[in-house]
BAFI-63426 format. One record per residue (C-alpha): residue in one letter; chain; x, y, z. Coordinates in pm, whole numbers. Each point is the difference from the previous one (the first is absolute). Layout:
! BAFI-63426
[A,A,[X,Y,Z]];
...
! end
This chain:
! BAFI-63426
[M,A,[-45,-19,1]];
[T,A,[198,325,-85]];
[T,A,[-46,295,284]];
[L,A,[138,289,-177]];
[N,A,[-70,183,-342]];
[A,A,[167,274,-46]];
[C,A,[21,266,-269]];
[F,A,[209,358,-40]];
[R,A,[22,193,-391]];
[G,A,[76,351,-17]];
[Q,A,[238,297,104]];
[L,A,[181,44,333]];
[G,A,[232,226,-25]];
[D,A,[172,-46,-250]];
[F,A,[-10,-361,-6]];
[Q,A,[-248,-155,-254]];
[L,A,[-119,-253,156]];
[D,A,[-208,-396,-108]];
[F,A,[-6,-222,261]];
[E,A,[-284,-286,-19]];
[F,A,[50,-322,219]];
[S,A,[-164,-242,181]];
[I,A,[169,-227,278]];
[P,A,[-148,-347,164]];
[S,A,[-146,-12,399]];
[R,A,[373,-78,129]];
[G,A,[386,9,-73]];
[V,A,[258,283,-103]];
[T,A,[-34,143,-304]];
[A,A,[326,204,-81]];
[L,A,[-29,341,-150]];
[F,A,[323,-13,-209]];
[G,A,[181,221,-211]];
[P,A,[316,243,-61]];
[S,A,[7,357,205]];
[G,A,[-297,242,-118]];
[C,A,[-230,-243,-139]];
[G,A,[-280,98,213]];
[K,A,[31,-310,266]];
[T,A,[10,213,281]];
[T,A,[-278,225,-191]];
[L,A,[-235,-277,-73]];
[L,A,[43,-117,424]];
[R,A,[-68,314,39]];
[C,A,[-369,61,-155]];
[I,A,[-90,-352,150]];
[A,A,[43,116,322]];
[G,A,[-165,295,-59]];
[L,A,[342,244,8]];
[N,A,[-115,142,-356]];
[F,A,[-273,84,-146]];
[L,A,[-84,-91,-360]];
[P,A,[-396,147,-101]];
[E,A,[-48,-319,-256]];
[G,A,[142,-306,240]];
[K,A,[-161,-268,125]];
[L,A,[37,-185,329]];
[E,A,[-161,-368,68]];
[V,A,[79,-120,245]];
[D,A,[-192,-347,144]];
[G,A,[-299,93,-147]];
[E,A,[9,341,155]];
[I,A,[70,307,-168]];
[W,A,[273,247,83]];
[Q,A,[-6,176,-286]];
[N,A,[-162,88,-224]];
[G,A,[38,301,-275]];
[K,A,[-52,297,240]];
[Q,A,[-161,-226,333]];
[F,A,[334,-80,153]];
[M,A,[79,-102,391]];
[P,A,[256,213,122]];
[T,A,[282,-172,118]];
[H,A,[-81,-66,374]];
[K,A,[-303,-154,-109]];
[R,A,[210,-276,-131]];
[P,A,[85,-338,181]];
[I,A,[336,-45,-127]];
[G,A,[292,-59,139]];
[Y,A,[314,265,-129]];
[V,A,[444,-87,39]];
[F,A,[199,237,-121]];
[Q,A,[355,16,-91]];
[E,A,[94,110,305]];
[P,A,[-202,-110,361]];
[G,A,[-124,351,83]];
[L,A,[32,-171,391]];
[F,A,[11,278,297]];
[A,A,[293,-44,177]];
[H,A,[-145,134,306]];
[L,A,[-232,-287,14]];
[N,A,[129,-430,38]];
[V,A,[-104,-246,-262]];
[K,A,[-265,-187,226]];
[R,A,[-148,462,28]];
[N,A,[62,42,-365]];
[L,A,[-193,-359,-136]];
[T,A,[-297,165,217]];
[Y,A,[-21,332,-44]];
[G,A,[-178,25,-347]];
[R,A,[-281,-312,186]];
[R,A,[-105,275,213]];
[R,A,[46,321,-245]];
[A,A,[-220,-251,-232]];
[G,A,[-194,-100,295]];
[I,A,[24,-321,-18]];
[K,A,[-59,-237,262]];
[S,A,[163,-331,157]];
[S,A,[-98,-166,287]];
[N,A,[407,-132,66]];
[D,A,[325,-31,-165]];
[N,A,[-64,-339,-212]];
[E,A,[-11,153,-320]];
[L,A,[342,235,96]];
[H,A,[149,-315,94]];
[E,A,[-134,-208,-305]];
[L,A,[141,284,-273]];
[T,A,[339,78,197]];
[G,A,[74,-365,33]];
[L,A,[-85,-88,-380]];
[L,A,[273,310,-80]];
[G,A,[267,-54,277]];
[I,A,[21,317,227]];
[D,A,[-214,-133,257]];
[H,A,[299,-12,239]];
[L,A,[20,370,-142]];
[L,A,[-319,154,202]];
[E,A,[137,154,326]];
[R,A,[283,151,-238]];
[D,A,[99,401,-146]];
[I,A,[-24,41,-370]];
[H,A,[284,166,40]];
[A,A,[228,-381,72]];
[L,A,[-181,-237,-341]];
[S,A,[157,-47,-268]];
[G,A,[-129,137,-384]];
[G,A,[-173,-357,-51]];
[E,A,[-149,53,372]];
[K,A,[-127,301,-118]];
[Q,A,[-130,-103,-248]];
[R,A,[-193,-298,89]];
[V,A,[-131,228,287]];
[A,A,[-168,216,-251]];
[I,A,[-151,-320,-167]];
[A,A,[-148,-141,374]];
[R,A,[-152,369,7]];
[A,A,[-157,33,-326]];
[L,A,[-191,-356,35]];
[L,A,[-112,90,377]];
[M,A,[-229,191,-194]];
[K,A,[-174,-257,-69]];
[P,A,[42,140,-372]];
[R,A,[-246,-222,-351]];
[L,A,[311,102,-155]];
[L,A,[352,83,20]];
[L,A,[257,225,-220]];
[M,A,[390,-13,110]];
[D,A,[172,288,-221]];
[E,A,[392,-155,-68]];
[P,A,[-5,-175,406]];
[L,A,[356,-64,-39]];
[S,A,[155,272,-249]];
[A,A,[133,173,292]];
[L,A,[143,-302,176]];
[D,A,[404,-169,-62]];
[Q,A,[20,-361,-157]];
[D,A,[48,-95,319]];
[N,A,[-373,92,148]];
[K,A,[-103,-103,-375]];
[N,A,[57,-329,147]];
[E,A,[-123,47,344]];
[I,A,[-315,111,-113]];
[L,A,[-112,-211,-316]];
[P,A,[-48,-408,193]];
[Y,A,[-248,278,259]];
[L,A,[-192,123,-372]];
[E,A,[-5,-362,-115]];
[Q,A,[-128,-94,310]];
[L,A,[-272,261,-22]];
[H,A,[-149,-31,-314]];
[S,A,[-76,-437,85]];
[H,A,[-231,146,351]];
[L,A,[-137,275,-212]];
[E,A,[-370,49,-68]];
[I,A,[20,295,-177]];
[P,A,[191,91,-333]];
[V,A,[272,152,-21]];
[I,A,[145,309,-246]];
[Y,A,[411,17,30]];
[V,A,[189,277,-201]];
[T,A,[322,-44,-83]];
[H,A,[320,-14,-336]];
[D,A,[155,-336,127]];
[R,A,[-48,-237,-154]];
[R,A,[99,-249,283]];
[E,A,[-344,123,201]];
[V,A,[-131,-42,-239]];
[E,A,[60,-380,-114]];
[R,A,[51,-93,369]];
[L,A,[-316,177,152]];
[A,A,[-260,49,-308]];
[D,A,[-289,-189,-52]];
[H,A,[-117,175,-309]];
[L,A,[149,370,-219]];
[L,A,[-79,280,-152]];
[L,A,[298,205,-201]];
[L,A,[-7,329,-30]];
[K,A,[126,222,-227]];
[E,A,[-31,384,-78]];
[G,A,[-375,9,231]];
[S,A,[-178,-298,-146]];
[I,A,[62,-400,4]];
[I,A,[203,-131,-247]];
[A,A,[-178,-367,137]];
[K,A,[-117,-177,285]];
[G,A,[-50,-369,72]];
[E,A,[148,-257,287]];
[I,A,[305,-23,52]];
[G,A,[206,-314,-178]];
[E,A,[-225,115,-359]];
[L,A,[149,339,72]];
[L,A,[399,-91,1]];
[T,A,[-25,-238,-286]];
[R,A,[-168,211,-256]];
[P,A,[144,53,-271]];
[D,A,[-131,378,-64]];
[L,A,[173,145,297]];
[P,A,[275,20,88]];
[F,A,[92,-237,293]];
[G,A,[-23,-329,-230]];
[R,A,[194,135,-238]];
[A,A,[288,131,271]];
[Q,A,[325,-195,60]];
[D,A,[-56,-92,269]];
[A,A,[-386,-85,-12]];
[V,A,[-83,-239,209]];
[T,A,[-311,-174,89]];
[V,A,[-220,11,376]];
[L,A,[-236,-318,35]];
[D,A,[-174,-45,293]];
[G,A,[-24,-448,122]];
[Q,A,[-173,-183,183]];
[V,A,[162,-285,195]];
[R,A,[-82,-323,-58]];
[H,A,[289,-274,180]];
[Y,A,[308,108,198]];
[D,A,[312,-279,-31]];
[A,A,[165,-45,287]];
[R,A,[262,-223,-119]];
[Y,A,[151,258,-304]];
[G,A,[-116,338,198]];
[L,A,[-238,54,-293]];
[S,A,[-390,145,2]];
[T,A,[-189,-59,-334]];
[L,A,[-228,287,-91]];
[Q,A,[-312,-14,-173]];
[I,A,[1,277,-293]];
[E,A,[-198,66,-300]];
[G,A,[109,-269,-272]];
[G,A,[234,-197,170]];
[T,A,[166,-11,327]];
[L,A,[375,130,144]];
[E,A,[180,-168,271]];
[V,A,[140,290,233]];
[P,A,[287,-35,275]];
[D,A,[-128,-13,370]];
[Q,A,[-272,-27,216]];
[L,A,[-222,308,-130]];
[G,A,[-349,-97,221]];
[P,A,[-262,-251,77]];
[T,A,[-180,-120,-357]];
[G,A,[-270,229,-110]];
[V,A,[134,275,32]];
[Y,A,[141,267,-269]];
[K,A,[407,117,-53]];
[R,A,[106,270,-251]];
[L,A,[258,-96,-209]];
[R,A,[255,247,-237]];
[I,A,[192,-162,-294]];
[A,A,[227,181,-182]];
[S,A,[31,5,-351]];
[T,A,[333,-80,-29]];
[D,A,[-82,-279,194]];
[V,A,[-251,-190,-280]];
[S,A,[191,-209,-236]];
[L,A,[-188,-213,-295]];
[S,A,[-7,-279,-157]];
[H,A,[-131,-209,-258]];
[Q,A,[-87,-363,200]];
[E,A,[51,43,354]];
[A,A,[352,-138,73]];
[L,A,[45,-265,269]];
[N,A,[327,50,103]];
[T,A,[67,280,190]];
[T,A,[-3,169,291]];
[I,A,[-312,243,-16]];
[L,A,[-288,-128,174]];
[N,A,[-289,226,-202]];
[R,A,[-48,-130,-344]];
[L,A,[-340,101,-93]];
[P,A,[-188,-90,-345]];
[A,A,[-75,426,-155]];
[V,A,[-145,156,-265]];
[I,A,[228,279,-164]];
[W,A,[-272,293,-44]];
[K,A,[232,328,-48]];
[I,A,[385,36,-117]];
[L,A,[36,372,199]];
[P,A,[289,211,-156]];
[T,A,[285,184,255]];
[D,A,[175,246,52]];
[G,A,[349,-272,54]];
[P,A,[98,-306,-228]];
[S,A,[-264,-230,126]];
[L,A,[-439,8,-83]];
[N,A,[-150,-144,243]];
[I,A,[-255,-259,-54]];
[L,A,[-353,29,143]];
[L,A,[-116,-312,52]];
[R,A,[-328,-196,134]];
[I,A,[84,-298,229]];
[G,A,[-252,-292,-82]];
[N,A,[-17,-314,-299]];
[M,A,[-238,265,-113]];
[G,A,[105,354,83]];
[E,A,[-285,38,264]];
[G,A,[186,93,314]];
[S,A,[239,269,162]];
[P,A,[263,196,-191]];
[L,A,[302,-10,-25]];
[L,A,[318,255,-114]];
[A,A,[331,-188,-181]];
[S,A,[279,192,-96]];
[V,A,[165,-190,-250]];
[T,A,[260,113,-251]];
[R,A,[-43,92,-337]];
[K,A,[212,-249,-138]];
[S,A,[-233,-226,184]];
[V,A,[-273,82,-121]];
[E,A,[142,-58,-375]];
[Q,A,[162,-285,95]];
[M,A,[-288,-186,147]];
[A,A,[-282,214,-240]];
[L,A,[-237,102,240]];
[K,A,[-298,104,-61]];
[E,A,[-346,125,174]];
[G,A,[-214,-257,0]];
[Q,A,[248,-319,77]];
[Q,A,[7,-227,240]];
[V,A,[296,21,196]];
[Y,A,[116,-128,399]];
[A,A,[108,278,234]];
[Q,A,[340,-77,267]];
[I,A,[-47,261,289]];
[K,A,[336,-29,167]];
[G,A,[-71,231,239]];
[A,A,[-344,159,203]];
[S,A,[41,242,284]];
[L,A,[-279,16,318]];
[L,A,[-141,346,-12]];
[G,A,[-84,-3,357]];
[S,A,[-138,-140,315]];
[S,A,[-351,-12,49]];
[S,A,[-262,-266,-84]];
[T,A,[-386,9,-131]];
[T,A,[-203,-263,-84]];
[Q,A,[-138,222,-247]];
[P,A,[159,55,-370]];
[R,A,[106,345,14]];
[A,A,[-134,146,-295]];
[H,A,[-348,89,-213]];
[C,A,[-76,122,-294]];
[M,A,[-67,340,-24]];
[T,A,[-334,112,-140]];
[P,A,[-90,417,-114]];
[L,A,[-353,31,100]];
[I,A,[-39,366,-4]];
[A,A,[-3,228,-292]];
[C,A,[82,371,-49]];
[E,A,[-244,158,-199]];
! end
């Protein structure tokens, strides 16, 4: 069930906007694109901080904006996390967390909700600490908890990691993944960092010069031949697989993906949970027949969907896993010489040999992370 339908078109200052999209009832939707493409502007339109006379916004069937019918920001049940945490230096962590609830008139009979959320974000031991004694990652986790304690129906995050150094980013990312599997509300996440998109996003809105040039499920967009991701020399595939079995003798987990299975080192969790894998295109090679005398465990039948040019000496081959190409997309980086010598062409059946797959994150969920996105609202 789609929960948010939006359409923002028109002139805003010197910026011409053309945004129309829908997002599902849960999961992370990333707004991705270069600086100045309109990511923060779009987020501010959703929050009601920017006003377009012809804008439309509907959340769970409730009209937040329809032309001049406009719900002001303070009445919209949203949580907003900015690049800087914006905490009150004269209040400790717990008082920062409860300040907004008191101001909004949100009452709670006990602290169970607060302690559950702070435990999830790993800040429960910091409640009595002063703000100046926190690391950058800890401050941002407090800011996220503060936003969620307002009981929002929608969480907006505007490049929440951009002000952090790499160590603090690495510290906070596992908590964002953990949060993802627990939240029952949609998250709209602004970033220009592709690794954050790969690790956190279920869906992607790709922005350029005030317009949405592509939208859809993350695994599909990262491999789409008409987008820059699939043509990059460092292209990757992101797959969500369900744990089916653990072989204790060899220390390997079997993950079910669309069109086949993969064996991945380590015990990844109980049967039934989903895990996200990142596969570099340079870690995928091709053969005409299945090579049995090889150390590569993961050899999957696939069909060549598209041969994509890159800026380098190799070509990216877009595959579909499965004997009939019915499964997940997969990118392989192959030299032009190999393409010619093997006479590779679109529609051909091959075997994809996956030399390595890295686990993205540590969170687990019993539901697949991706859902389709379909437009439900139109600008007139």
